[in-house]
PDBQT receptor file of N, H, CA, C and O in Angstrom, charges set to zero:
ATOM      1  N   MET A   1      -4.824   9.047 -28.357  1.00  0.00    +0.000 N 
ATOM      2  CA  MET A   1      -4.884   8.535 -27.022  1.00  0.00    +0.000 C 
ATOM      3  C   MET A   1      -3.459   9.193 -26.527  1.00  0.00    +0.000 C 
ATOM      4  O   MET A   1      -2.501   9.200 -27.300  1.00  0.00    +0.000 OA
ATOM      5  N   PRO A   2      -3.391   9.596 -25.558  1.00  0.00    +0.000 N 
ATOM      6  CA  PRO A   2      -2.679  10.077 -24.351  1.00  0.00    +0.000 C 
ATOM      7  C   PRO A   2      -1.372   8.850 -24.166  1.00  0.00    +0.000 C 
ATOM      8  O   PRO A   2      -1.585   7.638 -24.136  1.00  0.00    +0.000 OA
ATOM      9  N   LYS A   3      -0.175   9.422 -24.071  1.00  0.00    +0.000 N 
ATOM     10  H   LYS A   3      -0.002  10.407 -24.096  1.00  0.00    +0.000 HD
ATOM     11  CA  LYS A   3       0.894   8.720 -23.677  1.00  0.00    +0.000 C 
ATOM     12  C   LYS A   3       0.862   7.783 -22.444  1.00  0.00    +0.000 C 
ATOM     13  O   LYS A   3       0.784   8.189 -21.284  1.00  0.00    +0.000 OA
ATOM     14  N   LEU A   4       0.929   6.525 -22.810  1.00  0.00    +0.000 N 
ATOM     15  H   LEU A   4       0.993   6.196 -23.752  1.00  0.00    +0.000 HD
ATOM     16  CA  LEU A   4       1.323   5.990 -21.445  1.00  0.00    +0.000 C 
ATOM     17  C   LEU A   4       2.279   5.889 -20.375  1.00  0.00    +0.000 C 
ATOM     18  O   LEU A   4       3.435   5.761 -20.781  1.00  0.00    +0.000 OA
ATOM     19  N   LYS A   5       2.103   5.914 -18.858  1.00  0.00    +0.000 N 
ATOM     20  H   LYS A   5       1.164   6.019 -18.529  1.00  0.00    +0.000 HD
ATOM     21  CA  LYS A   5       3.467   6.064 -18.040  1.00  0.00    +0.000 C 
ATOM     22  C   LYS A   5       4.013   4.540 -17.420  1.00  0.00    +0.000 C 
ATOM     23  O   LYS A   5       3.503   3.507 -16.987  1.00  0.00    +0.000 OA
ATOM     24  N   SER A   6       5.243   5.039 -17.643  1.00  0.00    +0.000 N 
ATOM     25  H   SER A   6       5.657   5.878 -17.994  1.00  0.00    +0.000 HD
ATOM     26  CA  SER A   6       5.970   3.360 -17.525  1.00  0.00    +0.000 C 
ATOM     27  C   SER A   6       6.313   3.375 -15.969  1.00  0.00    +0.000 C 
ATOM     28  O   SER A   6       6.517   4.496 -15.503  1.00  0.00    +0.000 OA
ATOM     29  N   ASN A   7       6.395   2.414 -15.196  1.00  0.00    +0.000 N 
ATOM     30  H   ASN A   7       6.230   1.503 -15.574  1.00  0.00    +0.000 HD
ATOM     31  CA  ASN A   7       6.320   2.188 -13.981  1.00  0.00    +0.000 C 
ATOM     32  C   ASN A   7       7.722   2.248 -14.150  1.00  0.00    +0.000 C 
ATOM     33  O   ASN A   7       8.321   1.643 -15.039  1.00  0.00    +0.000 OA
ATOM     34  N   ARG A   8       8.643   3.526 -12.657  1.00  0.00    +0.000 N 
ATOM     35  H   ARG A   8       8.157   4.017 -11.935  1.00  0.00    +0.000 HD
ATOM     36  CA  ARG A   8       9.417   3.567 -12.814  1.00  0.00    +0.000 C 
ATOM     37  C   ARG A   8      10.280   2.729 -12.242  1.00  0.00    +0.000 C 
ATOM     38  O   ARG A   8      11.403   2.512 -12.696  1.00  0.00    +0.000 OA
ATOM     39  N   ALA A   9       9.706   2.088 -10.978  1.00  0.00    +0.000 N 
ATOM     40  H   ALA A   9       8.794   2.264 -10.609  1.00  0.00    +0.000 HD
ATOM     41  CA  ALA A   9      10.179   0.967 -10.361  1.00  0.00    +0.000 C 
ATOM     42  C   ALA A   9      11.171   0.195 -11.330  1.00  0.00    +0.000 C 
ATOM     43  O   ALA A   9      12.390   0.101 -11.469  1.00  0.00    +0.000 OA
ATOM     44  N   ALA A  10       9.607  -0.496 -12.148  1.00  0.00    +0.000 N 
ATOM     45  H   ALA A  10       8.616  -0.420 -12.035  1.00  0.00    +0.000 HD
ATOM     46  CA  ALA A  10      10.084  -1.359 -13.283  1.00  0.00    +0.000 C 
ATOM     47  C   ALA A  10      11.285  -1.239 -14.021  1.00  0.00    +0.000 C 
ATOM     48  O   ALA A  10      12.292  -1.919 -14.220  1.00  0.00    +0.000 OA
ATOM     49  N   ALA A  11      10.656   0.287 -14.488  1.00  0.00    +0.000 N 
ATOM     50  H   ALA A  11       9.838   0.840 -14.326  1.00  0.00    +0.000 HD
ATOM     51  CA  ALA A  11      12.033   0.678 -15.677  1.00  0.00    +0.000 C 
ATOM     52  C   ALA A  11      13.679   0.307 -15.051  1.00  0.00    +0.000 C 
ATOM     53  O   ALA A  11      14.598   0.002 -15.811  1.00  0.00    +0.000 OA
ATOM     54  N   LYS A  12      13.824   0.396 -13.629  1.00  0.00    +0.000 N 
ATOM     55  H   LYS A  12      13.077   0.644 -13.012  1.00  0.00    +0.000 HD
ATOM     56  CA  LYS A  12      14.816   0.515 -13.193  1.00  0.00    +0.000 C 
ATOM     57  C   LYS A  12      15.260  -0.774 -13.035  1.00  0.00    +0.000 C 
ATOM     58  O   LYS A  12      16.356  -0.784 -12.475  1.00  0.00    +0.000 OA
ATOM     59  N   ARG A  13      14.864  -1.809 -13.293  1.00  0.00    +0.000 N 
ATOM     60  H   ARG A  13      13.973  -1.801 -13.747  1.00  0.00    +0.000 HD
ATOM     61  CA  ARG A  13      15.321  -3.570 -13.378  1.00  0.00    +0.000 C 
ATOM     62  C   ARG A  13      15.278  -4.282 -14.606  1.00  0.00    +0.000 C 
ATOM     63  O   ARG A  13      15.803  -5.390 -14.713  1.00  0.00    +0.000 OA
ATOM     64  N   PHE A  14      14.735  -3.763 -15.463  1.00  0.00    +0.000 N 
ATOM     65  H   PHE A  14      14.309  -2.863 -15.376  1.00  0.00    +0.000 HD
ATOM     66  CA  PHE A  14      14.404  -4.444 -16.710  1.00  0.00    +0.000 C 
ATOM     67  C   PHE A  14      14.947  -3.784 -18.015  1.00  0.00    +0.000 C 
ATOM     68  O   PHE A  14      14.528  -2.669 -18.325  1.00  0.00    +0.000 OA
ATOM     69  N   LYS A  15      15.636  -4.270 -18.599  1.00  0.00    +0.000 N 
ATOM     70  H   LYS A  15      15.976  -5.176 -18.347  1.00  0.00    +0.000 HD
ATOM     71  CA  LYS A  15      16.205  -3.852 -19.994  1.00  0.00    +0.000 C 
ATOM     72  C   LYS A  15      15.488  -4.855 -20.950  1.00  0.00    +0.000 C 
ATOM     73  O   LYS A  15      14.889  -5.890 -20.657  1.00  0.00    +0.000 OA
ATOM     74  N   ALA A  16      15.730  -4.211 -22.321  1.00  0.00    +0.000 N 
ATOM     75  H   ALA A  16      16.216  -3.371 -22.559  1.00  0.00    +0.000 HD
ATOM     76  CA  ALA A  16      15.130  -4.947 -23.741  1.00  0.00    +0.000 C 
ATOM     77  C   ALA A  16      16.295  -5.572 -24.170  1.00  0.00    +0.000 C 
ATOM     78  O   ALA A  16      17.372  -5.028 -23.927  1.00  0.00    +0.000 OA
ATOM     79  N   THR A  17      16.253  -6.629 -24.769  1.00  0.00    +0.000 N 
ATOM     80  H   THR A  17      15.378  -7.072 -24.966  1.00  0.00    +0.000 HD
ATOM     81  CA  THR A  17      17.482  -7.439 -25.388  1.00  0.00    +0.000 C 
ATOM     82  C   THR A  17      16.923  -6.942 -27.242  1.00  0.00    +0.000 C 
ATOM     83  O   THR A  17      15.825  -6.522 -27.609  1.00  0.00    +0.000 OA
ATOM     84  N   GLY A  18      18.170  -7.210 -28.056  1.00  0.00    +0.000 N 
ATOM     85  H   GLY A  18      19.062  -7.551 -27.758  1.00  0.00    +0.000 HD
ATOM     86  CA  GLY A  18      17.727  -7.123 -29.102  1.00  0.00    +0.000 C 
ATOM     87  C   GLY A  18      16.910  -8.224 -29.707  1.00  0.00    +0.000 C 
ATOM     88  O   GLY A  18      16.633  -7.983 -30.882  1.00  0.00    +0.000 OA
ATOM     89  N   GLY A  19      16.553  -9.091 -29.363  1.00  0.00    +0.000 N 
ATOM     90  H   GLY A  19      16.778  -9.287 -28.408  1.00  0.00    +0.000 HD
ATOM     91  CA  GLY A  19      15.588  -9.866 -29.660  1.00  0.00    +0.000 C 
ATOM     92  C   GLY A  19      14.237  -9.978 -29.429  1.00  0.00    +0.000 C 
ATOM     93  O   GLY A  19      13.295 -10.644 -29.858  1.00  0.00    +0.000 OA
ATOM     94  N   GLY A  20      14.537  -8.697 -28.225  1.00  0.00    +0.000 N 
ATOM     95  H   GLY A  20      15.302  -8.155 -27.877  1.00  0.00    +0.000 HD
ATOM     96  CA  GLY A  20      12.896  -8.312 -27.807  1.00  0.00    +0.000 C 
ATOM     97  C   GLY A  20      12.545  -9.010 -26.109  1.00  0.00    +0.000 C 
ATOM     98  O   GLY A  20      11.627  -8.768 -25.325  1.00  0.00    +0.000 OA
ATOM     99  N   ARG A  21      13.311  -9.615 -26.051  1.00  0.00    +0.000 N 
ATOM    100  H   ARG A  21      14.056  -9.812 -26.687  1.00  0.00    +0.000 HD
ATOM    101  CA  ARG A  21      13.026 -10.218 -24.556  1.00  0.00    +0.000 C 
ATOM    102  C   ARG A  21      13.366  -9.259 -23.995  1.00  0.00    +0.000 C 
ATOM    103  O   ARG A  21      13.812  -8.206 -24.451  1.00  0.00    +0.000 OA
ATOM    104  N   VAL A  22      13.075  -9.728 -22.440  1.00  0.00    +0.000 N 
ATOM    105  H   VAL A  22      12.713 -10.583 -22.070  1.00  0.00    +0.000 HD
ATOM    106  CA  VAL A  22      13.792  -8.778 -21.300  1.00  0.00    +0.000 C 
ATOM    107  C   VAL A  22      14.705  -9.241 -20.520  1.00  0.00    +0.000 C 
ATOM    108  O   VAL A  22      14.721 -10.423 -20.176  1.00  0.00    +0.000 OA
ATOM    109  N   LYS A  23      15.554  -8.396 -20.154  1.00  0.00    +0.000 N 
ATOM    110  H   LYS A  23      15.542  -7.436 -20.433  1.00  0.00    +0.000 HD
ATOM    111  CA  LYS A  23      16.909  -8.827 -19.086  1.00  0.00    +0.000 C 
ATOM    112  C   LYS A  23      16.504  -8.303 -17.848  1.00  0.00    +0.000 C 
ATOM    113  O   LYS A  23      15.735  -7.356 -17.674  1.00  0.00    +0.000 OA
ATOM    114  N   ARG A  24      17.190  -9.122 -16.824  1.00  0.00    +0.000 N 
ATOM    115  H   ARG A  24      17.814  -9.890 -16.965  1.00  0.00    +0.000 HD
ATOM    116  CA  ARG A  24      16.930  -8.690 -15.020  1.00  0.00    +0.000 C 
ATOM    117  C   ARG A  24      18.001  -9.626 -14.819  1.00  0.00    +0.000 C 
ATOM    118  O   ARG A  24      18.397 -10.623 -15.423  1.00  0.00    +0.000 OA
ATOM    119  N   SER A  25      18.515  -8.705 -13.293  1.00  0.00    +0.000 N 
ATOM    120  H   SER A  25      18.193  -7.895 -12.803  1.00  0.00    +0.000 HD
ATOM    121  CA  SER A  25      19.306  -8.997 -12.671  1.00  0.00    +0.000 C 
ATOM    122  C   SER A  25      19.099 -10.015 -11.872  1.00  0.00    +0.000 C 
ATOM    123  O   SER A  25      17.920 -10.228 -11.586  1.00  0.00    +0.000 OA
ATOM    124  N   LYS A  26      19.922 -10.728 -11.414  1.00  0.00    +0.000 N 
ATOM    125  H   LYS A  26      20.879 -10.555 -11.647  1.00  0.00    +0.000 HD
ATOM    126  CA  LYS A  26      19.642 -11.682 -10.537  1.00  0.00    +0.000 C 
ATOM    127  C   LYS A  26      19.769 -11.346  -9.014  1.00  0.00    +0.000 C 
ATOM    128  O   LYS A  26      20.632 -10.578  -8.587  1.00  0.00    +0.000 OA
ATOM    129  N   ALA A  27      18.492 -12.219  -7.923  1.00  0.00    +0.000 N 
ATOM    130  H   ALA A  27      17.791 -12.843  -8.270  1.00  0.00    +0.000 HD
ATOM    131  CA  ALA A  27      18.638 -11.508  -7.040  1.00  0.00    +0.000 C 
ATOM    132  C   ALA A  27      19.096 -12.262  -5.854  1.00  0.00    +0.000 C 
ATOM    133  O   ALA A  27      19.177 -13.463  -6.113  1.00  0.00    +0.000 OA
ATOM    134  N   TYR A  28      19.545 -11.851  -4.188  1.00  0.00    +0.000 N 
ATOM    135  H   TYR A  28      19.480 -10.875  -3.978  1.00  0.00    +0.000 HD
ATOM    136  CA  TYR A  28      20.674 -12.583  -3.661  1.00  0.00    +0.000 C 
ATOM    137  C   TYR A  28      21.907 -11.845  -3.605  1.00  0.00    +0.000 C 
ATOM    138  O   TYR A  28      22.475 -11.689  -2.524  1.00  0.00    +0.000 OA
ATOM    139  N   ALA A  29      22.368 -11.380  -4.672  1.00  0.00    +0.000 N 
ATOM    140  H   ALA A  29      21.907 -11.507  -5.550  1.00  0.00    +0.000 HD
ATOM    141  CA  ALA A  29      23.636 -10.851  -4.557  1.00  0.00    +0.000 C 
ATOM    142  C   ALA A  29      24.568  -9.492  -3.897  1.00  0.00    +0.000 C 
ATOM    143  O   ALA A  29      25.726  -9.076  -3.926  1.00  0.00    +0.000 OA
ATOM    144  N   SER A  30      23.671  -9.246  -3.495  1.00  0.00    +0.000 N 
ATOM    145  H   SER A  30      22.731  -9.585  -3.472  1.00  0.00    +0.000 HD
ATOM    146  CA  SER A  30      23.840  -7.320  -2.360  1.00  0.00    +0.000 C 
ATOM    147  C   SER A  30      24.595  -7.779  -1.114  1.00  0.00    +0.000 C 
ATOM    148  O   SER A  30      25.589  -7.070  -0.956  1.00  0.00    +0.000 OA
ATOM    149  N   HIS A  31      24.427  -9.042   0.150  1.00  0.00    +0.000 N 
ATOM    150  H   HIS A  31      23.619  -9.618   0.022  1.00  0.00    +0.000 HD
ATOM    151  CA  HIS A  31      24.461  -8.813   1.047  1.00  0.00    +0.000 C 
ATOM    152  C   HIS A  31      24.767 -10.264   1.692  1.00  0.00    +0.000 C 
ATOM    153  O   HIS A  31      24.660 -11.341   1.106  1.00  0.00    +0.000 OA
ATOM    154  N   ILE A  32      25.215 -10.030   3.170  1.00  0.00    +0.000 N 
ATOM    155  H   ILE A  32      25.302  -9.155   3.646  1.00  0.00    +0.000 HD
ATOM    156  CA  ILE A  32      25.388 -11.875   3.353  1.00  0.00    +0.000 C 
ATOM    157  C   ILE A  32      26.447 -12.583   2.058  1.00  0.00    +0.000 C 
ATOM    158  O   ILE A  32      26.262 -13.665   1.500  1.00  0.00    +0.000 OA
ATOM    159  N   LEU A  33      27.259 -11.877   1.877  1.00  0.00    +0.000 N 
ATOM    160  H   LEU A  33      27.410 -10.999   2.331  1.00  0.00    +0.000 HD
ATOM    161  CA  LEU A  33      27.740 -12.611   0.700  1.00  0.00    +0.000 C 
ATOM    162  C   LEU A  33      29.150 -13.493   1.446  1.00  0.00    +0.000 C 
ATOM    163  O   LEU A  33      29.866 -14.105   0.653  1.00  0.00    +0.000 OA
ATOM    164  N   THR A  34      29.420 -13.529   2.549  1.00  0.00    +0.000 N 
ATOM    165  H   THR A  34      28.838 -13.032   3.193  1.00  0.00    +0.000 HD
ATOM    166  CA  THR A  34      30.314 -14.359   3.331  1.00  0.00    +0.000 C 
ATOM    167  C   THR A  34      30.069 -15.724   3.263  1.00  0.00    +0.000 C 
ATOM    168  O   THR A  34      30.909 -16.622   3.199  1.00  0.00    +0.000 OA
ATOM    169  N   SER A  35      28.484 -15.844   3.287  1.00  0.00    +0.000 N 
ATOM    170  H   SER A  35      27.802 -15.115   3.339  1.00  0.00    +0.000 HD
ATOM    171  CA  SER A  35      28.162 -17.628   3.254  1.00  0.00    +0.000 C 
ATOM    172  C   SER A  35      27.560 -18.354   1.844  1.00  0.00    +0.000 C 
ATOM    173  O   SER A  35      26.754 -19.246   1.578  1.00  0.00    +0.000 OA
ATOM    174  N   LYS A  36      28.278 -17.601   1.243  1.00  0.00    +0.000 N 
ATOM    175  H   LYS A  36      28.932 -16.876   1.459  1.00  0.00    +0.000 HD
ATOM    176  CA  LYS A  36      28.162 -18.228  -0.003  1.00  0.00    +0.000 C 
ATOM    177  C   LYS A  36      29.086 -18.342  -0.529  1.00  0.00    +0.000 C 
ATOM    178  O   LYS A  36      30.122 -17.680  -0.470  1.00  0.00    +0.000 OA
ATOM    179  N   THR A  37      28.657 -19.714  -1.453  1.00  0.00    +0.000 N 
ATOM    180  H   THR A  37      27.816 -20.252  -1.501  1.00  0.00    +0.000 HD
ATOM    181  CA  THR A  37      30.068 -20.015  -2.041  1.00  0.00    +0.000 C 
ATOM    182  C   THR A  37      30.628 -19.004  -2.964  1.00  0.00    +0.000 C 
ATOM    183  O   THR A  37      30.144 -17.875  -3.038  1.00  0.00    +0.000 OA
ATOM    184  N   ARG A  38      31.806 -19.457  -3.784  1.00  0.00    +0.000 N 
ATOM    185  H   ARG A  38      32.199 -20.374  -3.724  1.00  0.00    +0.000 HD
ATOM    186  CA  ARG A  38      32.344 -18.344  -4.508  1.00  0.00    +0.000 C 
ATOM    187  C   ARG A  38      32.033 -18.712  -6.152  1.00  0.00    +0.000 C 
ATOM    188  O   ARG A  38      32.054 -17.869  -7.049  1.00  0.00    +0.000 OA
ATOM    189  N   LYS A  39      31.801 -19.858  -6.298  1.00  0.00    +0.000 N 
ATOM    190  H   LYS A  39      31.783 -20.543  -5.570  1.00  0.00    +0.000 HD
ATOM    191  CA  LYS A  39      30.860 -20.772  -7.341  1.00  0.00    +0.000 C 
ATOM    192  C   LYS A  39      29.596 -19.339  -7.623  1.00  0.00    +0.000 C 
ATOM    193  O   LYS A  39      29.561 -18.372  -8.384  1.00  0.00    +0.000 OA
ATOM    194  N   ARG A  40      28.570 -19.963  -6.403  1.00  0.00    +0.000 N 
ATOM    195  H   ARG A  40      28.598 -20.749  -5.785  1.00  0.00    +0.000 HD
ATOM    196  CA  ARG A  40      27.659 -18.468  -6.492  1.00  0.00    +0.000 C 
ATOM    197  C   ARG A  40      27.256 -17.641  -6.882  1.00  0.00    +0.000 C 
ATOM    198  O   ARG A  40      26.339 -17.410  -7.670  1.00  0.00    +0.000 OA
ATOM    199  N   LYS A  41      28.239 -16.832  -6.101  1.00  0.00    +0.000 N 
ATOM    200  H   LYS A  41      28.984 -17.020  -5.461  1.00  0.00    +0.000 HD
ATOM    201  CA  LYS A  41      28.514 -15.584  -6.316  1.00  0.00    +0.000 C 
ATOM    202  C   LYS A  41      28.819 -15.054  -7.570  1.00  0.00    +0.000 C 
ATOM    203  O   LYS A  41      28.236 -14.004  -7.838  1.00  0.00    +0.000 OA
ATOM    204  N   ARG A  42      29.907 -15.698  -8.769  1.00  0.00    +0.000 N 
ATOM    205  H   ARG A  42      30.381 -16.551  -8.551  1.00  0.00    +0.000 HD
ATOM    206  CA  ARG A  42      29.733 -15.995  -9.401  1.00  0.00    +0.000 C 
ATOM    207  C   ARG A  42      29.095 -15.883 -10.800  1.00  0.00    +0.000 C 
ATOM    208  O   ARG A  42      29.393 -15.281 -11.832  1.00  0.00    +0.000 OA
ATOM    209  N   GLY A  43      27.996 -16.790 -10.383  1.00  0.00    +0.000 N 
ATOM    210  H   GLY A  43      27.754 -17.280  -9.546  1.00  0.00    +0.000 HD
ATOM    211  CA  GLY A  43      26.960 -16.893 -11.005  1.00  0.00    +0.000 C 
ATOM    212  C   GLY A  43      25.245 -15.775 -11.056  1.00  0.00    +0.000 C 
ATOM    213  O   GLY A  43      24.283 -15.593 -11.803  1.00  0.00    +0.000 OA
ATOM    214  N   LEU A  44      25.819 -15.268  -9.616  1.00  0.00    +0.000 N 
ATOM    215  H   LEU A  44      26.600 -15.416  -9.010  1.00  0.00    +0.000 HD
ATOM    216  CA  LEU A  44      24.732 -14.056  -9.627  1.00  0.00    +0.000 C 
ATOM    217  C   LEU A  44      25.416 -12.703 -10.036  1.00  0.00    +0.000 C 
ATOM    218  O   LEU A  44      24.696 -11.713  -9.911  1.00  0.00    +0.000 OA
ATOM    219  N   ARG A  45      26.517 -12.529 -10.440  1.00  0.00    +0.000 N 
ATOM    220  H   ARG A  45      27.102 -13.333 -10.541  1.00  0.00    +0.000 HD
ATOM    221  CA  ARG A  45      26.699 -11.680 -11.484  1.00  0.00    +0.000 C 
ATOM    222  C   ARG A  45      26.491 -11.672 -12.712  1.00  0.00    +0.000 C 
ATOM    223  O   ARG A  45      27.188 -10.761 -13.159  1.00  0.00    +0.000 OA
ATOM    224  N   LYS A  46      25.760 -12.309 -13.784  1.00  0.00    +0.000 N 
ATOM    225  H   LYS A  46      25.194 -13.048 -13.420  1.00  0.00    +0.000 HD
ATOM    226  CA  LYS A  46      25.605 -12.615 -14.621  1.00  0.00    +0.000 C 
ATOM    227  C   LYS A  46      24.025 -11.647 -14.665  1.00  0.00    +0.000 C 
ATOM    228  O   LYS A  46      23.417 -11.294 -13.655  1.00  0.00    +0.000 OA
ATOM    229  N   ASN A  47      23.742 -11.456 -15.622  1.00  0.00    +0.000 N 
ATOM    230  H   ASN A  47      24.236 -11.744 -16.443  1.00  0.00    +0.000 HD
ATOM    231  CA  ASN A  47      21.987 -11.089 -16.111  1.00  0.00    +0.000 C 
ATOM    232  C   ASN A  47      21.413 -12.118 -16.563  1.00  0.00    +0.000 C 
ATOM    233  O   ASN A  47      22.235 -12.949 -16.950  1.00  0.00    +0.000 OA
ATOM    234  N   ASP A  48      20.557 -12.368 -16.662  1.00  0.00    +0.000 N 
ATOM    235  H   ASP A  48      19.889 -11.694 -16.347  1.00  0.00    +0.000 HD
ATOM    236  CA  ASP A  48      19.204 -13.248 -16.687  1.00  0.00    +0.000 C 
ATOM    237  C   ASP A  48      18.050 -12.925 -17.443  1.00  0.00    +0.000 C 
ATOM    238  O   ASP A  48      17.882 -11.719 -17.623  1.00  0.00    +0.000 OA
ATOM    239  N   LEU A  49      17.305 -13.609 -17.875  1.00  0.00    +0.000 N 
ATOM    240  H   LEU A  49      17.442 -14.589 -17.729  1.00  0.00    +0.000 HD
ATOM    241  CA  LEU A  49      16.373 -13.539 -18.758  1.00  0.00    +0.000 C 
ATOM    242  C   LEU A  49      14.919 -13.688 -17.985  1.00  0.00    +0.000 C 
ATOM    243  O   LEU A  49      14.622 -14.697 -17.345  1.00  0.00    +0.000 OA
ATOM    244  N   VAL A  50      14.010 -12.480 -18.144  1.00  0.00    +0.000 N 
ATOM    245  H   VAL A  50      14.251 -11.660 -18.664  1.00  0.00    +0.000 HD
ATOM    246  CA  VAL A  50      12.354 -12.787 -17.424  1.00  0.00    +0.000 C 
ATOM    247  C   VAL A  50      12.047 -14.329 -18.317  1.00  0.00    +0.000 C 
ATOM    248  O   VAL A  50      12.189 -14.738 -19.469  1.00  0.00    +0.000 OA
ATOM    249  N   ASP A  51      11.640 -14.754 -17.251  1.00  0.00    +0.000 N 
ATOM    250  H   ASP A  51      11.524 -14.421 -16.315  1.00  0.00    +0.000 HD
ATOM    251  CA  ASP A  51      10.244 -16.410 -18.177  1.00  0.00    +0.000 C 
ATOM    252  C   ASP A  51       9.434 -15.387 -18.804  1.00  0.00    +0.000 C 
ATOM    253  O   ASP A  51       8.922 -14.292 -18.572  1.00  0.00    +0.000 OA
ATOM    254  N   LYS A  52       9.599 -16.537 -19.989  1.00  0.00    +0.000 N 
ATOM    255  H   LYS A  52      10.015 -17.426 -20.178  1.00  0.00    +0.000 HD
ATOM    256  CA  LYS A  52       8.213 -16.249 -20.873  1.00  0.00    +0.000 C 
ATOM    257  C   LYS A  52       6.927 -15.984 -20.215  1.00  0.00    +0.000 C 
ATOM    258  O   LYS A  52       6.273 -14.980 -20.501  1.00  0.00    +0.000 OA
ATOM    259  N   THR A  53       6.510 -16.907 -19.283  1.00  0.00    +0.000 N 
ATOM    260  H   THR A  53       7.040 -17.722 -19.051  1.00  0.00    +0.000 HD
ATOM    261  CA  THR A  53       5.627 -16.421 -18.299  1.00  0.00    +0.000 C 
ATOM    262  C   THR A  53       5.236 -15.099 -17.631  1.00  0.00    +0.000 C 
ATOM    263  O   THR A  53       4.075 -14.792 -17.362  1.00  0.00    +0.000 OA
ATOM    264  N   ASN A  54       6.214 -14.417 -17.411  1.00  0.00    +0.000 N 
ATOM    265  H   ASN A  54       7.158 -14.666 -17.629  1.00  0.00    +0.000 HD
ATOM    266  CA  ASN A  54       6.364 -13.079 -16.967  1.00  0.00    +0.000 C 
ATOM    267  C   ASN A  54       6.705 -11.957 -17.803  1.00  0.00    +0.000 C 
ATOM    268  O   ASN A  54       7.002 -10.847 -17.361  1.00  0.00    +0.000 OA
ATOM    269  N   GLU A  55       6.648 -12.333 -19.261  1.00  0.00    +0.000 N 
ATOM    270  H   GLU A  55       6.407 -13.234 -19.620  1.00  0.00    +0.000 HD
ATOM    271  CA  GLU A  55       6.997 -11.244 -19.792  1.00  0.00    +0.000 C 
ATOM    272  C   GLU A  55       5.885 -10.508 -20.498  1.00  0.00    +0.000 C 
ATOM    273  O   GLU A  55       6.057  -9.464 -21.127  1.00  0.00    +0.000 OA
ATOM    274  N   ARG A  56       4.870 -11.056 -20.366  1.00  0.00    +0.000 N 
ATOM    275  H   ARG A  56       4.730 -11.904 -19.855  1.00  0.00    +0.000 HD
ATOM    276  CA  ARG A  56       3.374 -10.237 -20.641  1.00  0.00    +0.000 C 
ATOM    277  C   ARG A  56       3.103  -9.273 -19.744  1.00  0.00    +0.000 C 
ATOM    278  O   ARG A  56       2.529  -8.254 -20.129  1.00  0.00    +0.000 OA
ATOM    279  N   GLN A  57       3.545  -9.468 -18.130  1.00  0.00    +0.000 N 
ATOM    280  H   GLN A  57       4.011 -10.295 -17.818  1.00  0.00    +0.000 HD
ATOM    281  CA  GLN A  57       3.307  -8.392 -16.872  1.00  0.00    +0.000 C 
ATOM    282  C   GLN A  57       4.515  -7.595 -16.997  1.00  0.00    +0.000 C 
ATOM    283  O   GLN A  57       4.281  -6.511 -16.464  1.00  0.00    +0.000 OA
ATOM    284  N   ILE A  58       5.706  -7.629 -17.456  1.00  0.00    +0.000 N 
ATOM    285  H   ILE A  58       5.897  -8.510 -17.889  1.00  0.00    +0.000 HD
ATOM    286  CA  ILE A  58       6.867  -6.645 -17.284  1.00  0.00    +0.000 C 
ATOM    287  C   ILE A  58       6.060  -5.688 -18.715  1.00  0.00    +0.000 C 
ATOM    288  O   ILE A  58       6.052  -4.457 -18.752  1.00  0.00    +0.000 OA
ATOM    289  N   HIS A  59       5.791  -6.075 -19.179  1.00  0.00    +0.000 N 
ATOM    290  H   HIS A  59       5.797  -7.074 -19.149  1.00  0.00    +0.000 HD
ATOM    291  CA  HIS A  59       5.409  -5.420 -20.384  1.00  0.00    +0.000 C 
ATOM    292  C   HIS A  59       4.114  -4.348 -20.438  1.00  0.00    +0.000 C 
ATOM    293  O   HIS A  59       3.800  -3.452 -21.222  1.00  0.00    +0.000 OA
ATOM    294  N   ARG A  60       3.595  -4.826 -19.358  1.00  0.00    +0.000 N 
ATOM    295  H   ARG A  60       3.850  -5.553 -18.721  1.00  0.00    +0.000 HD
ATOM    296  CA  ARG A  60       2.168  -4.431 -18.988  1.00  0.00    +0.000 C 
ATOM    297  C   ARG A  60       2.794  -3.027 -18.010  1.00  0.00    +0.000 C 
ATOM    298  O   ARG A  60       2.289  -1.919 -17.829  1.00  0.00    +0.000 OA
ATOM    299  N   LEU A  61       3.878  -3.522 -17.585  1.00  0.00    +0.000 N 
ATOM    300  H   LEU A  61       4.288  -4.422 -17.732  1.00  0.00    +0.000 HD
ATOM    301  CA  LEU A  61       4.936  -2.146 -16.672  1.00  0.00    +0.000 C 
ATOM    302  C   LEU A  61       5.491  -0.932 -17.631  1.00  0.00    +0.000 C 
ATOM    303  O   LEU A  61       5.632   0.285 -17.506  1.00  0.00    +0.000 OA
ATOM    304  N   LEU A  62       5.719  -1.854 -18.597  1.00  0.00    +0.000 N 
ATOM    305  H   LEU A  62       5.605  -2.843 -18.699  1.00  0.00    +0.000 HD
ATOM    306  CA  LEU A  62       6.721  -0.823 -19.455  1.00  0.00    +0.000 C 
ATOM    307  C   LEU A  62       6.462  -1.232 -20.771  1.00  0.00    +0.000 C 
ATOM    308  O   LEU A  62       6.910  -2.132 -21.482  1.00  0.00    +0.000 OA
ATOM    309  N   PRO A  63       5.111   0.203 -21.006  1.00  0.00    +0.000 N 
ATOM    310  CA  PRO A  63       4.880  -0.144 -22.481  1.00  0.00    +0.000 C 
ATOM    311  C   PRO A  63       5.867   0.219 -23.576  1.00  0.00    +0.000 C 
ATOM    312  O   PRO A  63       5.874  -0.369 -24.658  1.00  0.00    +0.000 OA
ATOM    313  N   TYR A  64       6.575   1.057 -23.313  1.00  0.00    +0.000 N 
ATOM    314  H   TYR A  64       6.570   1.535 -22.434  1.00  0.00    +0.000 HD
ATOM    315  CA  TYR A  64       7.628   0.985 -24.526  1.00  0.00    +0.000 C 
ATOM    316  C   TYR A  64       8.660   0.269 -24.640  1.00  0.00    +0.000 C 
ATOM    317  O   TYR A  64       9.529   0.787 -25.340  1.00  0.00    +0.000 OA
ATOM    318  N   LEU A  65       8.951  -0.937 -24.133  1.00  0.00    +0.000 N 
ATOM    319  H   LEU A  65       8.244  -1.358 -23.564  1.00  0.00    +0.000 HD
ATOM    320  CA  LEU A  65       9.745  -1.449 -23.756  1.00  0.00    +0.000 C 
ATOM    321  C   LEU A  65       9.814  -2.460 -24.978  1.00  0.00    +0.000 C 
ATOM    322  O   LEU A  65      10.671  -3.343 -25.001  1.00  0.00    +0.000 OA
TER     323      LEU A  65
């Protein structure tokens, strides 16, 4: 069976954790930051995990994750 290609857009956005979950960065942290509170911007800096309901879709895009 031939090697499967990873979706390159997804590969740049998601990484695997040690426990097999999928890490992602949060949205809305790139521009128009003046209207966002300090607390909100601080929370956006942290990485988050992909929800269990979407993990299967990510693994389909990234077969070797």
